[in-house]
Structures are given as C-alpha cells and as structure tokens.
N, C-alpha and C positions, 0 to 999 in steps of 0.2 A: 454510415460507415462503421464497421466493427472496430472497436478499440479494446486492446487488452492491456492490463496493468500487471507487469511481472515483478515479483519481489526476488531480488538476487541474493540468495542466502550466502553465497560465497563472499559477496561484498560486505554483508553484515558481519560475517566471521572475521574477515580481514580488518574491518574497522574496529571490531571489538578488541583485537590483539594490539591495536594502536599502530599498525603498520601503514594504514591508508586512511583516507577520508573520502571514500568513493560514494557517489549517489547510489542508493539501493533499489530505486524504482525505475523501471523502464516502461515508458508509455509507447505501445506499439500499435501501428495501423498499417495499412497496405503501402503507405508511401514514406513513412519515417519511423525512427526510434528516437525518443526524447528521454533524457535522464534527469532525475530529480529526487528529492527526499520528501516532497509533499505534492500530492496530486489532488486537485479539487474537481469534483464531479458536479456538473451543472445540468439543469433541465433545459429544455428548448427556450425557455424564457430568461435564461441566464441566472436563475436562482441556484445557490449551492444546495445540493441534496445529500452529498457525502464527501468525505475527505479521507485519503490514505496518508498516514503520517508515519515518518521514521524519525524518532527523536531519542537517540541513545543517551544524550546528556540529561534528559529528564524522563526516564521510563515511567510506566504506570506502576502502581503499587504492587502489582503481581510480577513485575519485572519485564513485561513486554516492552520492546523498543520499536515495534512496527505494528500498526493497527489501523482499522477502518472506523470512522466516526460518522454517525448520521442522527438526525432528529426524527427521521421517518420510521414507520413500522418496518420491521425486517421479517420477511417470510423465510421459514426454514424448510428445506426439502429433506424429508426423512431418508436416511440411508439404511440399506440392508446390511446385515452381518456386523453390526457394531456391538462390541462387548459391553 
C-alpha cells in the first residue's frame, strides 16, 4: 500500500509564530490521514530504517526544524536544470 508523508509548511509557519501547536506531518494512504510530529519508517521485519522529525524546540545547528534521519545509504537522483 502506497503511503505518503506530507510536510505541512503552513502549520510550521503558524507554529513558528506561536499561534498554534499543530502537528506538521500528515501520513496519508488510501484509507486514512494521520497527523504527527514524528514518523518512523520500518522495513517489513519491523526494523526502523528512517524517521521524519519535526522538532522546533531543538532545531539542527543549521536551523532546520523538520528533517529525515536514517543510518542507511541514501541514493540521490540527479536533477536537470539545477544551477
């Protein structure tokens, strides 16, 4: 079953302004939408392979408040027309 993880930039902006404390990740598949600030991606054996994290109270040194973490190698698909 295809699952998509959507990052809601409008919730991030609203949370940053201090107006709300909304979850910024929406986990979507054909039958449901689930809302959270941390999504753990597991393989078929139940092992964690990656994690999507939203942590505004402790951003990365670069200032990022939402990112993906994994201990596995990451393949990069080259894009055309990048400056």
